[in-house]
N, C-alpha and C positions, 0 to 999 in steps of 0.2 A: 511528725505529721506536717504536711504542707498546709499553711494557713490559707483560708479562702480569701478571695478579694472581697472586701467589705468597704463600702463607701460611707464613711462616718460623716454624719451631718451635724454641725455644731448646734448647741442648744437653742440659741435665739432663732436661727434659721428654721430649725425643726419645729419650734413652737409656732412660727408664722405659717409654715406649710400646713400644720394640723388645723389651725384656727381660722385661717383666711379663706373664705369661700371663693374669692376671686382667683385663687391659685389652682382651682380644681382642674381646669382644662390644660393649663401649661404643665402641671405635674403629670397628668395622664399622658400627654404627648411625649414627654421625656421618658416616662416609664415604658411606653409602648416601643419607643426607639431602642431602649436597652434590652427589652425582652426579645425583640427581633434580632438584635446583634448577637444574642446568646442562643436563642432557640428558633430563629427564623419565624415563620408564621404557624408553627406547629402548636396544636392544642392536644394534650394527652388526656385520654379518658380512662377513668377507673370505674369498675363495676361495684357499686355499693351494696353490701349485704347487711341489713340491720338485724343482727342475730338475736338481740334480746332487749326489751324495754324494762326489764327488772333491774333495779339499782338499789344498793344498800345505802347510798348517800342521800342527803337531804339538801342539796344546793338550793339556795333561795330563788334562783332564777329559772330553774329547770322544770319543764313540764312532766318529766318522768321521775321526779324526786320521790323518795320513799314514802312520804306522807300523803301523796296525792292519791286519794281513794277513787278518783274518777277515771283512772287509766285502765283500759282493757289490756291487762298484762299478757305477755306471751314470751316464749323462749323457743327458738328454732331447734329442732332435732338435727342431728348430724346429717341425716339424709336430705333434709330440707336445704341445708347449707350447700351440700354437694350438688343438689339439683339446680340451685341458683347459679353455682359456678359453671355447671354444664351448659345451662341456658346462655350465660354470658359468654362463654368461650365460643359457642356457635355463632354469636353475634359479632365476634371479633375482639372482645375484651381480653387484654393480656395482663391486667392488674385487677385483683379483687381486694376490696376493702371490707374487712369484717369489723363492724362497728357495733358497740352495744353499751348498755349501762354496766356498772360494776356489779354483775350478777354473781353471787356467791356459788351458784350451782355450775358456773362455767369453770370447771376444775382444770388444773394443769393438764391432766390426762386427756380430757375432752378436747381442749383446744389443740394440743399437740397432735391428737389423732386426726382431727379435721384438716389441719395444715398438711400433714403427711399425705393424706389421701388426695388432696387437690394437687400437691406438688408431684406426687407419683404419676398422676394421670396427665397433668399438664406442666411438664418441667420447664416450658418456655414462658411461664407466667411469673409475676411477682405477687406476693401476698403482703398486704398492709394490714396491720392490726390497730384498732382503736378501742381498747377495752379498759382504759383507765389505769389507776395505780395498782400495780401488782408487785410481788416480791422480786428481788434480783434473780432468784432461782427460777421463778416462772418465766421472766423475760428471757433468760438464758435458754431454758428448755424450748420456748417457742422459736427462738432464733435457730437453735440447733436442729429443730424439726423442719425448717425451711422458710420461716417468716423473714421478710426482707426489710420491711419498713414499719415504723410505729408512730402513730399520731397521738400526741398528748398535749392539748392546749393548756397553758398555765392559767389562762383567762385574765390574770393580772399579775404584775410582778411587785406590787407594793403590799407588804404583809398586813398593814392596817386596812387597806381596801379589800384584800382577800378575806379578812375577818368579817367585813360588813356584808359580804355576799355568800359566805359559806358558814355552816355550823361549826361549833367549837372543836369538834373531833377531827376536823380537817385542817391541814396546815400547808401553807405555800412552800415551806422548807422541804417537806416530804415530796411534794409534787415536783419541785425542781430537782431533788435528788433522784427521782425516777428518771427524769429526762437525761441527766448525766450518766446514770447507770445504763440506759439504753444506748447512748453514744459509746460508752466503754465497751459494751458487748459487741458492737459493730453494726447496729441497725442504721439505716437511713432514718433520721429522726425529724419529726415535725412538731413544732410548738405553735403557739398562737394565742389570740385573745379576742374578747368582745370589744366593740366600739360603742361608747355611750352607755355602758352598763351603769346601774344605779351607783351614785356617789363617786363616779370616776372623774378625774381631773385631767387636764392636758399633761401635767407632770406624770401622772400615772401611765399615760400612753407612751411618753418619752422613756419612762423607766422600762416599759415592756420592750421597746426597741433596743435599749442598752443591754437588757438581759439576753435578748436574742443575738446581739452582736457577740456576746461572750459565748453563748451556746454554739454559734455557727450552725444553724439548723439546715437540713437538706430541704425541708418543706416548711412553709409558714401558712397557716390557715386562720383567716379572720372573718368576722361578719358583724353586722350590727346587732346590738342587743334587741331582741324581739320579745315582746310580752307574752307570757303564758298566764291565762286567767286563773289557773289553779295553783298559783304560787303567792308568796308574800309580796312579790313585786308587781302584782296585777294592776296597780294603779299608776305605775310609772309609764313614761312614753317610750315608744320604739326609738332605737338609735337613728342617727342621721344617715341617710343614704349617701349624700355627697361627701360627708366626712369619712365614711367608710371607703369610698372610692379614692379619696386622697390618701388614706392610710394604705390601701393596696398599692397605690402608685409609689408612695414613700418606701414601702417594703421592697418593691422591685428595684428602686434606685439604690437602696442600701445593700440589698442582697441580689446582685445581678444574676447569680447562678441558680437561684432557688426555684423550686416548684411551688407555685402559688395558685390555689384554686379560686375560681369564681364560684362561691358557695351557694347552696340552696337558699340560705338566708338572704343573699343579695337578690335572687330572683323572686323571693317571697315579698320583699318590701317594695320592689319596683318591677314592673313587667319587662323593662329593658335591662334588668340587673345583670343577666349573663353577658349580654353584648358589651355593656359599659364596663363590667368587671374585666373582661378580656382586653378592652381598649385601655384599661388602667394598668395593664401589665400582668394580669393573671394568665396562666397557661395550662390550667388543669380544670377538667369538669368531671363530676362524679354522678352519672346517671344511676338510677336505682334499680337494682336487680332483685330486690327483696320480694318475697311472696306477698300477695295482696293484704293478708292480715297484718303484716309488718308495716307496709306502706301506710296503712290506715291508722296504726296505733303508735308508731314511733314519733310522737309529737313533742319535741323539745320546746316548742313555742307554738303560738296560735297560727292557724291558716297555712301551715307548712305545705309547700308544693310536693305532690307525690304522683301526679299524673302528667299528661302532655309530654313535653320535651324533657321533663325531669325523669321520666320513666325510660328504662333501657330499651324497651320495645320500640321506642321511637328513634332509634339510632340513625336510621337513614334520613329522617326528617331533620334531626339535629345536625347531621353533616351538612345538609343543604343550607340550614340557617347559619351555621358557623362560616361556611364558604361565602355567604352573602355579606358577612362582616369583614371578609378579607383574610380569614384564617383557614387552616386545614386540620381536620381531625386525623390523628395518626393512631394506629392500633398496636404499636409495639409497647414494650414495658414502660418506656418513658422514664428512664432513670435520671437522676440529677446529673447536671453537667460536671465534667472534671473540675477539681478544685483549683486548677491553675487558671 
């Protein structure tokens, strides 16, 4: 397999980039130059379908953690998922992202059936899954049914830090094994992490980048840690917006080929989050195609955006806004650039 071009940044320089606020604008400018060299001014859109907010896990930072009794739980039926895809296809979306908690009722058969129906109806689309840690056999079945991509953020690459933000029954080693299994099967794979999560150090962030250098991901998704009031971390502060922008820029510099989203979390923490995320090297947006009940209840953190330009219905307005930033929304599948 041809190795991808990765721009390794030495430790001391990387540490300065992460910590030095004065580096923000210069890093963003360099990252934007690199993304334009690889992708021009294109911004790829993915239609997000939040399929379930039921989760068996109890991650300390997550608003839909198992122990949170204040969540209005839901699980989309197959026909609701298909209607969301129909709606999105009519708007021009050619990638659908099925995202959800680790819901035990989303069986292998159910997911395979939904993938096949979407692909049979819309063979020109790509399907991305973000359904957490599953068995190798599940991943293989989803891929064979037509899934193209899989997003699984490792959240941190330091086992000690991982143990501080997850319950004992979860392990970083297993999550990383899942990512390598996905690559082995043939998916376009996305990893990622939070910025300024509780107890995180600069060395933790550097370790995340080193792990991703080894993984060679197709996609990298990051966002600032955002507080959810129904979690053990309710008294911590939200992550730094400007540090997150520097991290987006660093990732673009290190992984010039990658697909990097300007996440909803960026738009939640700052009204200009989408614009500045793109200017920092991001080239993907994920407007929400979910039914109203899902948009209202899929709250990983407080004050999550789910209306306005975050909603897929506002695609035309979003196109105008993105054009005003100097970029162009495109409606093809938006696959990762060739490895060379």
